[in-house]
N, C-alpha and C positions, 0 to 999 in steps of 0.2 A: 284525483290523479287525472288530468286530462290528456294523458298520452299513454302509449303502449309499449313497455320496454322492451318488448319482443320484436319491435319494427327495427331496433339499434342492431349492428352488428357487434357480437361481443369481443371485447377486448380485455388485455390484462396488464398489469406492470410487475415487473421483477426487479431486484436489485442483484448486480453482480459486483464482485470486490477482487480488485488487483492488489494481493496482499503482498507486501515486499518485506523483505526481511535479508540480513548479512548473516550467512553460516561459513564458516572455517574460509572466510576472505573472498567470499563468491555471493553475487545478486541472487536470491531466491525468490519463485513467487510461489504461493499457497495453488495448490489444483486438488480436485477430488475427481475420483474415477465414477462415472455415472453408474448408477445402480438399477436404470429403468430407463425406457423408451422416452423419448427420441434420443439417438446416441449413445444406446446401451454400451458399457464397457471403455467409451471415450473419456479423455481426461477434458475437464472444464475448471472453469472458475469458479468458485465459490459463490452460491446466490439461491435464490429462490422468489417465489412468488410474493408480493405484499400482503398482509393478511387482513380482511375486512370481514364483518358479519353484521348482523342485526340483532337487536336487542329484542325484548319481549315485545316492548312499544312499536316495534319497527323502525326505531332509529338506525342508521349506519353508523359502525363502531368500528375501529382498526387502528392500525399502527401507520405512523408518518415513515416517509423514504429513509429517514436518518435511523429512525428507532428499527426498521427491517433490516439494515446494513449492520446495527450493532449484533444484533439477534444472530444473523447468519454468522458473523465472524464468530462471535461466543460459541456457536454450535460447533463449528469446526476447530477453534483450539481449545474446547473443553471446559472453558473458562464462563465464571456466571457473567452477565451482560454487565454488571455493577462492580466486577472485579478491578483491583487497582493495576493490573498491569494492562487490562484492555482499558483503563482511564488514560494512559499512558499513550496509546496509539494515537496517531496521527492521522486524522481519517479527512476525507473531501470528497466532494462530488466531482466526478471526471468530467463525463458527458452523458447523454442520453441517445440510445441508439435505437433506431424505428424501421428499418428496413422491412418490407410488408414480410418476406418470405423469410425472417432471420428464425423464425420457430414455426415447425411444421404443424403445430397443434392447434393454434389460432393465432391471431393478431396480440403480439406482445411488445410492450415496448420495456427497454430495458433503462435503468437508470443506473450507470457504473459508479463505483466509488472507488478512490485510492486509500489503501493502508498501509502506513509505513510504521516499523514498530523496530527497537532495538534488541528485543528479547520475548519472543512468543514459544510456547512450549509446542513439542512435537504435535500436528492435529491428530483429530480423533474425527471419524467419518460421523456426518450427522444429516438430517433429513433424507434425502432420496438417493444419497452417496454411497458407494460401495465401499470406499478407502478414500484417504486423503494423504498428501505429502507437499512438504518443501521441496520444489526441484528448480535446480539450475536454470536461468532465464534461457540460457544458450541451450538448453536440452527439451525444450517445449516442442511437440510435434503433433500436428493434426488434433487442435482442439476442437471441442465441439461448439455449436452454433457458430457466431461471429466473435469468438473469444479470442482467437487470435488476434483480429483488428483490435480489441478493447485491450489486451494486454500491451500491445505495440503503442497505443495512445496512451497507456498508463506509464509505461517505462520513460517514454519522451516527456511527460508530464513532469513524473520525477526528477529525468536529468536535466532538464531546463530550470526547474524550481532550485536545485543545488546552485546555480550559477546566482541567483538574486534574492534568494530567502534560507534564512538558516535551518533549512530542512535537514541538513546533515545531521544536526544534533539530535534528530528523532531516533537515528541511529544507532547511536553510542549512549552510555549509561550516564548518569547524572553528572558524573566527572570523567575527563578525558585527557589525554595528552593530544597534540598537535599531530603526531603520528596517527594515532587510533584516527583523528578525524580525516587524516589524506587516505586512509584506508577505505574509509567509505565514500570518499568521492572516487577513489580508483574501482572500486567493486561497482557503483552505479554507472560511471562514466563508462567503463570498460578499459579505461589507460591511466596509468600512474602520472599523478601530477609529479613535476620536478620538485624534491622535497624542500629545497632552500627556497626557491619562489613561491611555494605554497605557504611557507610559514611565516614569509613576511607578509604576503597578501592576507592570510588570515587576521593577523595581528594588526593590519593597518586598514581594517573596518572597523568602524566606531560601532559598539555595542555587540558585534559577534560573540566574542569569547571574554570570561574573565578570568585573571589570572587568580588563582586562590594562594599564589603563594607557597606552595610547597612542592616537594618534587617526591618522583618515585620512579624505580627500575622496570616497570611495567612500560611495554610499549616504547622502551628506549631507542635512541638511535644507534646507528652503527660504534662499534668500540665501547659499547657498556656504558655510556653516559646517561646519567640520570636525566628524566624528563620532567619538565614542570606541568603541573596539571592545571585543568580548567574547567570551567562551567558554562553554560550557554548564557551569554548576556540577554539583554531586553530589545535588541534591535528586532522588526519585522521585515526588513528589506537590507539587503547587502549593498552599498554604497561606498568604494566601488565595487562592482560584481566582481564574483569569482568566473571566469568564462573558462570553457572547455577548451581544452588544447586542439589547435587547428592545425597539427602537424611537427609544429615547432615547440618548443618548451612552454609550460604552463606559466 
């Protein structure tokens, strides 16, 4: 070794997770109450430091960013990292946050992730969290660190991706009605698309949904009519896109 590691400023890498789901028709985000300083008692996004260590031979070992994100999400949901319900979670990198003063302890770079799921259990506090809960996105206040900005970025990513990808199907089960899919758009966008227009738009997008040729009374339209059942198709992009309402009908 021809250099002194002590000559370099210490820095660390964390992962923070914007985990979104829909409960009682409203979009919720997973938040934890910090159980230690800094920001003791404040709400924050779940996350933590990326783990690394050295083995007996001095070789550096540790987890990747993706592995750290899965571990943190598993800790807060009480599910094993390989659990089937976690495997159904849509997980993607959101952005990297690097403001010099974002963490008072030291220079910390955070790689944020966006996690979307139709069905995750009530959370359990893990790591340095004192408590954890699903919180309606409109009721988040005074988040620790720069987590308010990270949450805002995650919400905008999710809202935008609903327009041009089949991401909305991550919030419903394997089989769903058009009304249930529209409820996802309404919850994430914060505005309810026009039912008839939405139905026509969904069915006009090649590969978005597949008609299973069966009906159900679940999620039916007004008047008690039975609704057709669909599953997600094989499309990766929606063309034409399903755009957010801009003041008029969608």
